[in-house]
C-alpha atoms as a printed R data frame, in Angstrom:
    type eleno elety resid chain resno       x       y       z
1   ATOM     1    CA   MET     A     1  57.693  80.167 143.867
2   ATOM     2    CA   GLN     A     2  57.588  82.488 140.998
3   ATOM     3    CA   LEU     A     3  55.450  85.473 140.325
4   ATOM     4    CA   GLN     A     4  52.062  84.695 138.752
5   ATOM     5    CA   LEU     A     5  51.395  85.340 135.061
6   ATOM     6    CA   GLY     A     6  50.344  89.110 134.589
7   ATOM     7    CA   THR     A     7  51.582  90.597 137.795
8   ATOM     8    CA   LEU     A     8  52.012  94.115 137.476
9   ATOM     9    CA   LEU     A     9  55.265  95.989 138.685
10  ATOM    10    CA   GLN     A    10  56.262  99.506 139.128
11  ATOM    11    CA   ASP     A    11  52.472 100.707 138.862
12  ATOM    12    CA   GLY     A    12  51.505  98.808 135.741
13  ATOM    13    CA   LYS     A    13  54.874  99.880 133.848
14  ATOM    14    CA   TYR     A    14  55.834  95.994 133.557
15  ATOM    15    CA   LYS     A    15  53.677  93.275 133.238
16  ATOM    16    CA   THR     A    16  54.911  89.622 133.625
17  ATOM    17    CA   GLY     A    17  54.667  86.542 131.322
18  ATOM    18    CA   LYS     A    18  56.422  82.673 131.553
19  ATOM    19    CA   ILE     A    19  59.822  82.095 133.014
20  ATOM    20    CA   LEU     A    20  62.840  82.227 130.383
21  ATOM    21    CA   GLY     A    21  65.317  80.707 133.199
22  ATOM    22    CA   GLN     A    22  65.947  80.283 136.811
23  ATOM    23    CA   GLY     A    23  68.872  79.850 138.787
24  ATOM    24    CA   GLY     A    24  70.030  79.524 142.585
25  ATOM    25    CA   PHE     A    25  69.725  83.548 142.805
26  ATOM    26    CA   GLY     A    26  67.075  84.616 140.548
27  ATOM    27    CA   ILE     A    27  64.112  84.569 138.132
28  ATOM    28    CA   THR     A    28  63.810  85.689 134.834
29  ATOM    29    CA   TYR     A    29  60.428  86.486 133.144
30  ATOM    30    CA   LEU     A    30  59.446  87.384 129.863
31  ATOM    31    CA   ALA     A    31  57.489  90.685 130.261
32  ATOM    32    CA   THR     A    32  55.907  93.752 128.219
33  ATOM    33    CA   MET     A    33  56.856  97.307 129.091
34  ATOM    34    CA   LYS     A    34  54.653 100.321 128.428
35  ATOM    35    CA   VAL     A    35  56.409 102.918 126.364
36  ATOM    36    CA   GLU     A    36  55.326 106.286 124.638
37  ATOM    37    CA   VAL     A    37  56.322 106.998 121.124
38  ATOM    38    CA   LYS     A    38  56.410 110.301 119.902
39  ATOM    39    CA   GLY     A    39  55.625 111.539 116.396
40  ATOM    40    CA   PRO     A    40  55.399 114.841 114.780
41  ATOM    41    CA   LEU     A    41  51.607 115.014 115.241
42  ATOM    42    CA   GLY     A    42  51.148 113.070 118.300
43  ATOM    43    CA   ILE     A    43  51.932 110.310 120.568
44  ATOM    44    CA   ILE     A    44  50.716 106.880 120.830
45  ATOM    45    CA   GLN     A    45  51.302 103.926 123.958
46  ATOM    46    CA   THR     A    46  52.354 100.653 122.931
47  ATOM    47    CA   GLU     A    47  54.465  97.840 124.538
48  ATOM    48    CA   ILE     A    48  57.801  96.130 124.108
49  ATOM    49    CA   ASN     A    49  59.058  92.656 124.954
50  ATOM    50    CA   VAL     A    50  61.538  93.059 127.739
51  ATOM    51    CA   ALA     A    51  63.500  90.513 130.063
52  ATOM    52    CA   ILE     A    52  63.262  90.999 133.980
53  ATOM    53    CA   LYS     A    53  65.293  89.509 136.295
54  ATOM    54    CA   GLU     A    54  63.998  89.377 140.063
55  ATOM    55    CA   PHE     A    55  66.505  88.494 142.988
56  ATOM    56    CA   PHE     A    56  65.276  85.109 144.754
57  ATOM    57    CA   MET     A    57  67.431  82.677 146.212
58  ATOM    58    CA   LYS     A    58  65.269  79.798 146.272
59  ATOM    59    CA   GLU     A    59  66.795  77.869 148.904
60  ATOM    60    CA   LEU     A    60  66.611  80.888 151.362
61  ATOM    61    CA   CYS     A    61  63.626  82.839 150.053
62  ATOM    62    CA   ASN     A    62  60.043  82.775 150.626
63  ATOM    63    CA   ARG     A    63  56.978  84.361 148.550
64  ATOM    64    CA   ASP     A    64  53.724  85.236 150.026
65  ATOM    65    CA   GLU     A    65  51.392  83.806 147.368
66  ATOM    66    CA   TYR     A    66  48.847  86.805 147.414
67  ATOM    67    CA   THR     A    67  51.228  90.047 148.421
68  ATOM    68    CA   ARG     A    68  53.839  88.779 146.504
69  ATOM    69    CA   GLN     A    69  56.251  89.982 149.224
70  ATOM    70    CA   VAL     A    70  59.724  88.151 149.282
71  ATOM    71    CA   SER     A    71  60.727  86.945 153.199
72  ATOM    72    CA   ILE     A    72  63.805  85.226 154.513
73  ATOM    73    CA   PRO     A    73  62.085  82.545 157.320
74  ATOM    74    CA   SER     A    74  65.401  82.109 158.671
75  ATOM    75    CA   ILE     A    75  66.500  85.101 160.814
76  ATOM    76    CA   GLY     A    76  70.611  83.849 160.359
77  ATOM    77    CA   SER     A    77  70.273  83.981 156.839
78  ATOM    78    CA   ILE     A    78  68.895  87.919 156.440
79  ATOM    79    CA   GLU     A    79  72.207  89.340 156.460
80  ATOM    80    CA   GLN     A    80  73.686  86.488 153.649
81  ATOM    81    CA   VAL     A    81  70.530  86.978 151.539
82  ATOM    82    CA   GLU     A    82  70.933  91.268 152.267
83  ATOM    83    CA   GLY     A    83  74.438  91.089 150.963
84  ATOM    84    CA   TYR     A    84  73.695  89.152 147.826
85  ATOM    85    CA   ARG     A    85  70.939  91.201 147.165
86  ATOM    86    CA   ARG     A    86  73.202  93.934 146.823
87  ATOM    87    CA   LYS     A    87  75.602  92.325 144.578
88  ATOM    88    CA   PHE     A    88  72.669  91.420 142.165
89  ATOM    89    CA   ARG     A    89  72.385  95.218 142.263
90  ATOM    90    CA   LYS     A    90  75.787  95.937 141.654
91  ATOM    91    CA   GLU     A    91  75.383  93.082 138.469
92  ATOM    92    CA   ALA     A    92  72.805  95.880 137.216
93  ATOM    93    CA   GLU     A    93  75.190  98.640 137.489
94  ATOM    94    CA   ASN     A    94  77.908  96.918 136.110
95  ATOM    95    CA   LEU     A    95  75.956  95.806 132.823
96  ATOM    96    CA   SER     A    96  74.608  99.368 132.627
97  ATOM    97    CA   LYS     A    97  77.798 101.018 132.091
98  ATOM    98    CA   LEU     A    98  78.752  98.603 129.238
99  ATOM    99    CA   ASN     A    99  77.587  99.978 126.084
100 ATOM   100    CA   HIS     A   100  78.772  96.981 123.133
101 ATOM   101    CA   PRO     A   101  76.437  95.596 120.636
102 ATOM   102    CA   ASN     A   102  77.227  91.769 121.439
103 ATOM   103    CA   ILE     A   103  76.247  92.549 125.533
104 ATOM   104    CA   VAL     A   104  72.907  92.725 126.575
105 ATOM   105    CA   LYS     A   105  71.546  96.438 127.717
106 ATOM   106    CA   VAL     A   106  69.937  96.945 131.015
107 ATOM   107    CA   LEU     A   107  67.082  99.497 130.748
108 ATOM   108    CA   ASP     A   108  65.739  99.864 134.424
109 ATOM   109    CA   VAL     A   109  66.472  98.532 137.994
110 ATOM   110    CA   PHE     A   110  64.262  98.932 140.924
111 ATOM   111    CA   ASP     A   111  63.269  97.444 144.224
112 ATOM   112    CA   GLU     A   112  59.884  96.132 145.040
113 ATOM   113    CA   ASN     A   113  57.852  92.962 146.404
114 ATOM   114    CA   ASN     A   114  60.884  93.117 149.211
115 ATOM   115    CA   THR     A   115  63.108  92.417 146.543
116 ATOM   116    CA   SER     A   116  65.023  93.645 143.588
117 ATOM   117    CA   TYR     A   117  64.490  93.806 139.897
118 ATOM   118    CA   TYR     A   118  66.156  94.685 136.644
119 ATOM   119    CA   VAL     A   119  64.939  95.089 133.512
120 ATOM   120    CA   MET     A   120  66.914  94.018 130.098
121 ATOM   121    CA   GLU     A   121  66.266  94.155 126.409
122 ATOM   122    CA   TYR     A   122  64.558  90.869 125.178
123 ATOM   123    CA   ILE     A   123  66.515  88.377 122.854
124 ATOM   124    CA   ASP     A   124  63.827  86.366 121.184
125 ATOM   125    CA   GLY     A   125  66.005  83.267 119.721
126 ATOM   126    CA   GLY     A   126  66.847  81.717 122.914
127 ATOM   127    CA   SER     A   127  70.300  80.718 124.453
128 ATOM   128    CA   LEU     A   128  73.031  79.106 122.389
129 ATOM   129    CA   GLN     A   129  73.091  76.306 124.623
130 ATOM   130    CA   GLN     A   130  69.403  75.634 123.275
131 ATOM   131    CA   TYR     A   131  70.169  75.942 119.848
132 ATOM   132    CA   VAL     A   132  73.310  73.567 119.652
133 ATOM   133    CA   LYS     A   133  70.824  71.007 121.236
134 ATOM   134    CA   GLN     A   134  68.049  71.371 118.605
135 ATOM   135    CA   SER     A   135  70.155  71.990 115.835
136 ATOM   136    CA   GLY     A   136  73.319  69.915 116.659
137 ATOM   137    CA   ALA     A   137  77.066  70.854 116.303
138 ATOM   138    CA   LEU     A   138  77.336  73.734 114.060
139 ATOM   139    CA   PRO     A   139  79.391  74.515 110.972
140 ATOM   140    CA   GLU     A   140  83.017  75.490 111.647
141 ATOM   141    CA   ASN     A   141  82.213  79.127 109.932
142 ATOM   142    CA   THR     A   142  79.178  79.615 111.745
143 ATOM   143    CA   ALA     A   143  80.891  78.929 114.990
144 ATOM   144    CA   LEU     A   144  83.721  80.879 114.400
145 ATOM   145    CA   ASN     A   145  81.397  83.972 113.344
146 ATOM   146    CA   TYR     A   146  79.686  83.400 117.116
147 ATOM   147    CA   ILE     A   147  82.992  83.104 118.991
148 ATOM   148    CA   SER     A   148  84.047  86.560 117.172
149 ATOM   149    CA   GLN     A   149  81.159  88.184 118.015
150 ATOM   150    CA   LEU     A   150  81.688  87.401 121.812
151 ATOM   151    CA   ALA     A   151  85.435  87.696 121.702
152 ATOM   152    CA   ALA     A   152  85.066  91.375 120.561
153 ATOM   153    CA   ALA     A   153  82.387  91.714 124.093
154 ATOM   154    CA   LEU     A   154  85.059  90.216 126.302
155 ATOM   155    CA   GLY     A   155  87.749  92.465 124.693
156 ATOM   156    CA   TYR     A   156  85.629  95.555 125.423
157 ATOM   157    CA   MET     A   157  85.203  94.478 129.173
158 ATOM   158    CA   HIS     A   158  88.387  93.372 129.338
159 ATOM   159    CA   THR     A   159  89.908  97.024 128.238
160 ATOM   160    CA   ASN     A   160  87.596  97.801 131.251
161 ATOM   161    CA   GLN     A   161  89.331  95.727 133.760
162 ATOM   162    CA   LEU     A   162  86.163  93.557 134.177
163 ATOM   163    CA   CYS     A   163  86.230  89.678 133.510
164 ATOM   164    CA   HIS     A   164  82.779  87.892 133.099
165 ATOM   165    CA   LEU     A   165  83.878  84.508 134.834
166 ATOM   166    CA   ASP     A   166  80.825  82.651 134.020
167 ATOM   167    CA   ILE     A   167  81.133  82.254 130.037
168 ATOM   168    CA   LYS     A   168  79.192  79.087 128.529
169 ATOM   169    CA   PRO     A   169  76.236  78.674 125.722
170 ATOM   170    CA   SER     A   170  73.589  79.032 128.150
171 ATOM   171    CA   ASN     A   171  74.713  82.550 128.762
172 ATOM   172    CA   VAL     A   172  74.823  83.233 125.192
173 ATOM   173    CA   LEU     A   173  71.700  84.711 123.801
174 ATOM   174    CA   ILE     A   174  71.177  84.640 119.636
175 ATOM   175    CA   THR     A   175  68.557  86.708 117.752
176 ATOM   176    CA   ALA     A   176  65.849  84.527 115.851
177 ATOM   177    CA   ASP     A   177  67.766  85.001 112.587
178 ATOM   178    CA   ARG     A   178  70.998  83.769 113.928
179 ATOM   179    CA   THR     A   179  73.008  86.461 112.727
180 ATOM   180    CA   LYS     A   180  73.645  87.588 116.242
181 ATOM   181    CA   VAL     A   181  74.991  86.470 119.602
182 ATOM   182    CA   LEU     A   182  74.600  88.530 123.150
183 ATOM   183    CA   LEU     A   183  76.320  87.827 126.489
184 ATOM   184    CA   ILE     A   184  74.227  87.592 129.509
185 ATOM   185    CA   ASP     A   185  74.173  87.306 133.165
186 ATOM   186    CA   PHE     A   186  77.190  88.848 135.030
187 ATOM   187    CA   GLY     A   187  76.360  87.518 138.389
188 ATOM   188    CA   LEU     A   188  79.831  86.378 138.997
189 ATOM   189    CA   SER     A   189  81.670  89.215 137.087
190 ATOM   190    CA   LYS     A   190  84.380  91.121 138.862
191 ATOM   191    CA   GLN     A   191  86.217  94.471 138.358
192 ATOM   192    CA   TYR     A   192  89.570  95.213 138.802
193 ATOM   193    CA   ASP     A   193  91.561  98.444 139.568
194 ATOM   194    CA   SER     A   194  94.417  99.575 137.114
195 ATOM   195    CA   ASP     A   195  96.619  97.695 139.378
196 ATOM   196    CA   GLY     A   196  94.961  94.555 138.494
197 ATOM   197    CA   ASN     A   197  93.403  94.157 142.147
198 ATOM   198    CA   GLN     A   198  89.977  92.883 142.679
199 ATOM   199    CA   THR     A   199  87.380  95.849 143.748
200 ATOM   200    CA   SER     A   200  84.125  93.899 143.727
201 ATOM   201    CA   SER     A   201  83.129  91.131 145.674
202 ATOM   202    CA   THR     A   202  80.902  88.664 143.913
203 ATOM   203    CA   PRO     A   203  80.038  85.262 144.225
204 ATOM   204    CA   VAL     A   204  82.850  82.408 143.180
205 ATOM   205    CA   GLY     A   205  81.283  79.664 141.457
206 ATOM   206    CA   ILE     A   206  82.035  77.451 138.693
207 ATOM   207    CA   SER     A   207  80.333  75.993 135.667
208 ATOM   208    CA   GLU     A   208  81.712  72.404 135.225
209 ATOM   209    CA   GLY     A   209  83.405  72.109 131.733
210 ATOM   210    CA   TYR     A   210  83.555  75.640 131.255
211 ATOM   211    CA   ALA     A   211  85.562  77.241 134.190
212 ATOM   212    CA   PRO     A   212  89.454  76.776 134.307
213 ATOM   213    CA   MET     A   213  91.335  75.163 137.427
214 ATOM   214    CA   GLU     A   214  91.851  78.632 139.283
215 ATOM   215    CA   GLN     A   215  88.328  79.109 139.508
216 ATOM   216    CA   TYR     A   216  88.613  76.184 141.802
217 ATOM   217    CA   GLU     A   217  91.008  77.504 143.917
218 ATOM   218    CA   PRO     A   218  90.790  80.173 146.831
219 ATOM   219    CA   GLY     A   219  91.574  83.326 145.550
220 ATOM   220    CA   GLY     A   220  92.009  81.858 142.039
221 ATOM   221    CA   VAL     A   221  90.669  84.937 139.856
222 ATOM   222    CA   SER     A   222  91.588  87.574 142.826
223 ATOM   223    CA   GLU     A   223  94.012  89.395 140.470
224 ATOM   224    CA   PHE     A   224  93.206  90.496 136.395
225 ATOM   225    CA   SER     A   225  93.358  87.806 133.861
226 ATOM   226    CA   PRO     A   226  91.740  87.469 130.903
227 ATOM   227    CA   ALA     A   227  93.142  84.383 130.506
228 ATOM   228    CA   THR     A   228  90.491  82.662 132.649
229 ATOM   229    CA   ASP     A   229  87.380  84.143 130.261
230 ATOM   230    CA   ILE     A   230  89.859  82.804 127.337
231 ATOM   231    CA   TYR     A   231  89.607  79.249 128.893
232 ATOM   232    CA   SER     A   232  85.738  79.513 128.801
233 ATOM   233    CA   LEU     A   233  85.484  80.899 125.249
234 ATOM   234    CA   GLY     A   234  87.740  78.253 123.973
235 ATOM   235    CA   ALA     A   235  85.611  75.763 125.731
236 ATOM   236    CA   THR     A   236  82.449  77.107 124.161
237 ATOM   237    CA   LEU     A   237  84.039  76.751 121.090
238 ATOM   238    CA   PHE     A   238  84.373  73.481 121.617
239 ATOM   239    CA   PHE     A   239  80.775  72.780 122.459
240 ATOM   240    CA   LEU     A   240  79.520  74.677 119.418
241 ATOM   241    CA   LEU     A   241  81.663  72.334 117.094
242 ATOM   242    CA   SER     A   242  81.067  69.030 118.828
243 ATOM   243    CA   GLY     A   243  77.861  69.557 120.455
244 ATOM   244    CA   ILE     A   244  79.334  67.690 123.456
245 ATOM   245    CA   LYS     A   245  80.082  69.609 126.612
246 ATOM   246    CA   PRO     A   246  83.746  70.031 127.260
247 ATOM   247    CA   PRO     A   247  85.351  67.537 130.042
248 ATOM   248    CA   LYS     A   248  85.886  69.415 133.309
249 ATOM   249    CA   ALA     A   249  89.124  71.038 134.091
250 ATOM   250    CA   SER     A   250  91.140  68.225 135.927
251 ATOM   251    CA   LEU     A   251  90.339  65.934 133.423
252 ATOM   252    CA   VAL     A   252  91.868  68.362 130.960
253 ATOM   253    CA   LEU     A   253  94.621  68.773 133.392
254 ATOM   254    CA   ASN     A   254  95.138  64.678 133.296
255 ATOM   255    CA   GLU     A   255  94.078  63.598 130.308
256 ATOM   256    CA   GLY     A   256  93.398  66.148 127.668
257 ATOM   257    CA   LEU     A   257  90.154  67.260 125.592
258 ATOM   258    CA   SER     A   258  88.230  64.832 123.711
259 ATOM   259    CA   GLU     A   259  88.407  64.148 120.052
260 ATOM   260    CA   PHE     A   260  87.435  66.608 117.933
261 ATOM   261    CA   PRO     A   261  85.069  66.145 114.705
262 ATOM   262    CA   SER     A   262  87.099  65.167 111.560
263 ATOM   263    CA   LEU     A   263  86.197  68.389 109.739
264 ATOM   264    CA   ILE     A   264  87.270  70.990 112.351
265 ATOM   265    CA   SER     A   265  90.554  72.423 110.577
266 ATOM   266    CA   ASP     A   266  93.991  71.982 112.197
267 ATOM   267    CA   VAL     A   267  94.352  75.937 113.147
268 ATOM   268    CA   THR     A   268  90.848  75.707 115.074
269 ATOM   269    CA   LYS     A   269  91.696  72.742 117.051
270 ATOM   270    CA   ARG     A   270  94.928  74.102 118.204
271 ATOM   271    CA   ALA     A   271  93.640  77.791 119.155
272 ATOM   272    CA   ILE     A   272  91.052  75.637 121.470
273 ATOM   273    CA   GLU     A   273  93.848  73.682 122.782
274 ATOM   274    CA   LYS     A   274  95.895  76.420 123.337
275 ATOM   275    CA   ALA     A   275  92.911  78.242 125.116
276 ATOM   276    CA   MET     A   276  92.012  75.420 127.165
277 ATOM   277    CA   ASN     A   277  95.663  74.902 128.474
278 ATOM   278    CA   PRO     A   278  95.206  74.059 132.088
279 ATOM   279    CA   ARG     A   279  98.138  75.985 132.954
280 ATOM   280    CA   ARG     A   280  97.032  79.747 132.939
281 ATOM   281    CA   LYS     A   281  99.928  81.400 132.008
282 ATOM   282    CA   GLU     A   282 100.439  79.365 128.626
283 ATOM   283    CA   ARG     A   283  97.064  80.205 127.436
284 ATOM   284    CA   PRO     A   284  96.541  83.715 125.365
285 ATOM   285    CA   GLN     A   285  96.746  86.435 127.723
286 ATOM   286    CA   SER     A   286  94.936  88.529 125.701
287 ATOM   287    CA   ILE     A   287  91.651  88.199 123.276
288 ATOM   288    CA   LYS     A   288  93.837  89.938 120.671
289 ATOM   289    CA   GLU     A   289  95.980  87.036 121.080
290 ATOM   290    CA   PHE     A   290  93.382  84.375 121.101
291 ATOM   291    CA   SER     A   291  92.008  85.933 117.691
292 ATOM   292    CA   ALA     A   292  95.256  85.793 116.006
293 ATOM   293    CA   LEU     A   293  95.375  81.747 116.694
294 ATOM   294    CA   LEU     A   294  92.273  81.563 115.048
295 ATOM   295    CA   SER     A   295  93.442  83.262 111.982
296 ATOM   296    CA   SER     A   296  97.294  81.652 112.279
297 ATOM   297    CA   ASN     A   297  98.655  79.209 109.934
298 ATOM   298    CA   TYR     A   298 100.791  78.010 112.767
299 ATOM   299    CA   LYS     A   299 104.077  77.915 110.305
300 ATOM   300    CA   ASN     A   300 106.419  76.514 113.135
301 ATOM   301    CA   GLU     A   301 104.232  73.690 113.588
302 ATOM   302    CA   GLU     A   302 107.199  71.324 114.662
303 ATOM   303    CA   THR     A   303 107.673  73.801 117.877
304 ATOM   304    CA   TYR     A   304 103.857  73.754 118.923
305 ATOM   305    CA   THR     A   305 103.356  70.725 121.392
306 ATOM   306    CA   PRO     A   306  99.184  70.583 122.012
307 ATOM   307    CA   TYR     A   307  97.754  68.540 125.386
308 ATOM   308    CA   PRO     A   308  97.098  64.780 124.853
309 ATOM   309    CA   THR     A   309  93.453  64.113 123.338
310 ATOM   310    CA   ASN     A   310  91.386  61.287 123.829
311 ATOM   311    CA   SER     A   311  88.574  59.430 122.381
312 ATOM   312    CA   ASN     A   312  72.238  70.280 132.026
313 ATOM   313    CA   GLU     A   313  74.388  73.009 131.895
314 ATOM   314    CA   THR     A   314  74.631  74.887 135.673
315 ATOM   315    CA   THR     A   315  77.030  77.680 137.336
316 ATOM   316    CA   GLU     A   316  77.814  76.095 141.079
317 ATOM   317    CA   ILE     A   317  78.285  78.432 143.334
318 ATOM   318    CA   ILE     A   318  81.025  76.932 145.331
319 ATOM   319    CA   LYS     A   319  82.025  79.588 148.117
320 ATOM   320    CA   ASP     A   320  81.954  83.316 148.934
321 ATOM   321    CA   GLU     A   321  85.121  85.160 149.196
322 ATOM   322    CA   VAL     A   322  85.819  83.762 152.488
323 ATOM   323    CA   GLY     A   323  83.595  80.696 152.082
324 ATOM   324    CA   GLN     A   324  84.167  77.377 152.203
325 ATOM   325    CA   TYR     A   325  83.674  74.530 149.147
326 ATOM   326    CA   PRO     A   326  80.997  72.286 149.553
327 ATOM   327    CA   PRO     A   327  82.308  68.606 149.823
328 ATOM   328    CA   ASN     A   328  82.031  67.455 146.280
329 ATOM   329    CA   ILE     A   329  84.160  70.308 145.386
330 ATOM   330    CA   ARG     A   330  86.663  70.133 148.214
331 ATOM   331    CA   GLN     A   331  87.043  66.193 147.357
332 ATOM   332    CA   GLU     A   332  88.405  67.185 143.745
333 ATOM   333    CA   VAL     A   333  90.607  69.812 144.885
334 ATOM   334    CA   ASN     A   334  91.990  67.842 147.692
335 ATOM   335    CA   GLN     A   335  92.543  64.908 145.677
336 ATOM   336    CA   ASN     A   336  94.383  67.101 143.102
337 ATOM   337    CA   ARG     A   337  96.198  69.006 145.749
338 ATOM   338    CA   ALA     A   338  97.007  65.456 147.423
339 ATOM   339    CA   LYS     A   339  98.790  64.223 144.162
340 ATOM   340    CA   TRP     A   340 101.146  66.847 143.790
341 ATOM   341    CA   ASN     A   341 102.077  67.087 147.729
342 ATOM   342    CA   TRP     A   342 102.875  63.536 147.061
343 ATOM   343    CA   ILE     A   343 105.209  63.943 143.763
344 ATOM   344    CA   ILE     A   344 106.900  67.192 145.581
345 ATOM   345    CA   SER     A   345 107.304  65.216 148.699
346 ATOM   346    CA   VAL     A   346 108.956  62.315 146.840
347 ATOM   347    CA   ALA     A   347 111.736  64.587 145.461
348 ATOM   348    CA   ALA     A   348 112.170  66.287 148.703
349 ATOM   349    CA   VAL     A   349 112.577  63.060 150.707
350 ATOM   350    CA   LEU     A   350 114.663  61.727 147.387
351 ATOM   351    CA   GLY     A   351 117.458  63.904 148.523
352 ATOM   352    CA   ILE     A   352 117.565  62.488 151.785
353 ATOM   353    CA   ILE     A   353 117.634  59.073 150.874
354 ATOM   354    CA   VAL     A   354 120.046  58.996 148.167
355 ATOM   355    CA   LEU     A   355 122.692  60.677 150.475
356 ATOM   356    CA   PHE     A   356 122.929  57.165 152.129
357 ATOM   357    CA   SER     A   357 122.352  54.962 149.153
358 ATOM   358    CA   VAL     A   358 125.095  56.038 146.925
359 ATOM   359    CA   GLN     A   359 127.338  53.237 145.619
360 ATOM   360    CA   HIS     A   360 129.887  53.347 142.785
361 ATOM   361    CA   LYS     A   361 129.420  51.371 139.701
362 ATOM   362    CA   GLY     A   362 131.995  51.688 137.133
363 ATOM   363    CA   ASN     A   363 132.212  54.774 135.129
364 ATOM   364    CA   GLU     A   364 128.264  55.372 134.583
365 ATOM   365    CA   ASN     A   365 128.004  59.393 135.882
366 ATOM   366    CA   TYR     A   366 124.159  60.509 135.999
367 ATOM   367    CA   THR     A   367 124.431  64.231 136.482
368 ATOM   368    CA   ALA     A   368 121.890  66.436 138.036
369 ATOM   369    CA   ASN     A   369 120.720  67.922 134.487
370 ATOM   370    CA   ALA     A   370 119.671  64.032 133.228
371 ATOM   371    CA   VAL     A   371 118.022  63.511 136.660
372 ATOM   372    CA   ALA     A   372 116.184  66.940 136.288
373 ATOM   373    CA   ASP     A   373 115.280  66.428 132.974
374 ATOM   374    CA   SER     A   374 113.355  62.966 133.604
375 ATOM   375    CA   ILE     A   375 110.774  64.726 135.812
376 ATOM   376    CA   ARG     A   376 110.603  68.083 133.928
377 ATOM   377    CA   ILE     A   377 109.612  66.496 130.467
378 ATOM   378    CA   ALA     A   378 106.524  64.551 132.425
379 ATOM   379    CA   ASP     A   379 103.360  65.947 131.077
380 ATOM   380    CA   SER     A   380 101.082  63.959 133.661
381 ATOM   381    CA   ILE     A   381 100.930  62.930 137.104
382 ATOM   382    CA   ALA     A   382 101.537  59.386 136.267
383 ATOM   383    CA   ALA     A   383 104.370  60.081 133.957
384 ATOM   384    CA   VAL     A   384 106.314  62.187 136.889
385 ATOM   385    CA   GLU     A   385 105.525  59.090 139.042
386 ATOM   386    CA   GLU     A   386 107.664  56.895 136.504
387 ATOM   387    CA   ALA     A   387 110.110  59.909 136.354
388 ATOM   388    CA   VAL     A   388 110.435  59.534 140.170
389 ATOM   389    CA   ALA     A   389 110.866  55.297 140.223
390 ATOM   390    CA   ALA     A   390 113.552  56.124 136.929
391 ATOM   391    CA   VAL     A   391 115.725  58.357 139.376
392 ATOM   392    CA   MET     A   392 115.587  55.844 142.414
393 ATOM   393    CA   ASP     A   393 117.271  53.434 139.976
394 ATOM   394    CA   SER     A   394 119.610  56.209 138.709
395 ATOM   395    CA   ILE     A   395 120.772  56.922 142.413
396 ATOM   396    CA   TRP     A   396 122.465  53.609 142.314
397 ATOM   397    CA   VAL     A   397 125.014  54.519 139.488
398 ATOM   398    CA   ALA     A   398 125.728  57.762 140.716
399 ATOM   399    CA   ASP     A   399 129.407  58.377 141.397
400 ATOM   400    CA   SER     A   400 129.595  60.686 144.146
401 ATOM   401    CA   ILE     A   401 127.674  62.138 146.867
402 ATOM   402    CA   ALA     A   402 128.209  65.528 145.387
403 ATOM   403    CA   ALA     A   403 126.473  64.347 142.271
404 ATOM   404    CA   VAL     A   404 123.205  62.826 144.219
405 ATOM   405    CA   GLU     A   405 122.990  66.246 146.310
406 ATOM   406    CA   ALA     A   406 122.770  68.161 142.963
407 ATOM   407    CA   ALA     A   407 120.588  65.686 141.490
408 ATOM   408    CA   ALA     A   408 118.072  65.542 144.216
409 ATOM   409    CA   ALA     A   409 118.336  69.634 144.107
410 ATOM   410    CA   GLU     A   410 117.476  69.873 140.487
411 ATOM   411    CA   ALA     A   411 115.159  67.435 140.709
412 ATOM   412    CA   ALA     A   412 112.827  69.153 143.292
413 ATOM   413    CA   VAL     A   413 113.361  72.445 141.237
414 ATOM   414    CA   ALA     A   414 111.939  70.455 138.058
415 ATOM   415    CA   VAL     A   415 108.891  68.932 139.960
416 ATOM   416    CA   ASP     A   416 108.058  72.352 141.260
417 ATOM   417    CA   SER     A   417 108.469  73.728 137.773
418 ATOM   418    CA   ILE     A   418 105.234  71.818 136.422
419 ATOM   419    CA   ALA     A   419 102.666  72.550 138.713
420 ATOM   420    CA   TYR     A   420 100.639  74.940 136.835
């Protein structure tokens, strides 16, 4: 239940208007703020538009219709809700420390109605998500201009050991004149120390299509890595240019990206493919490196191997730092793990089987390197399955137990090396 239109907060300093957005942890209102303007000859009272975000967990909180007080009906949920409320205030504190033209500014934070609020500057053009839905896919130069601004904001954040971890078009506001974009919603952001270790405890969540594989894994973002935000930035660029929501990370891993619009330059396509590489270590490792890709002429095209291409946006909170995945996410993670465990198990069992399967056949000699290479070059689970089948055939022509033992060992190493 939201606050009624015209609700006064902080003794009338703020007055709420319509709802701008609502999620699992809060409600954002358009509001007015009373301010004083001082001139050489006097003072005038006026109002400016602001955005006020209220902490309200819709699944766990209630609101009294008359007093506006927020309550927690379940005694067992009180500690959990209060913990998230503290993190909500921490989000405001993190935002207030950031001073960048492409990051929304926090003006105030306060407690009232048995909950917490923070006040931000109001950007009147809506989100990039809304803009693209209304106008369609953007021209490449326009999209790159917006991405350049977001890259500058992220570069500033990363310099301060802070990762956003929820970059997506609905978390980017655009001004009414369509010239400037600003990053919002730091609810999942994490602060890291100088050694790259996490120092803040925020919810772990995913925005399907924009979150890379590591955000599905326990502890996947516990260490500082700009590459996680870079994946989401590349996915955002994909959306701006295509008007299509990017495929979820597991599909990118197994099937590659969807087809790009024909008018997009090869340089931009390759930058997106690099940014959205499922393997974190193979993505650009800094905003500077990603920006360089967008301006690169790719002189060494023959060495570049892109991932294969095939012809209501929400952030889903998947667990606390020590929590559990919900069934839908847990099923997907377990399926991916099961596939890789199967492959690694085959490689291990292979070493045992072949010791008892060696036969001498002519002068053909399949070396350890040949066996390993057949697996190492596979770029998908299906391809690895085929490679393993080929290896099973090859053991019949190995000329010694020593050769097969070496082949099995190398094959196990090769399989392990392709796991992201």
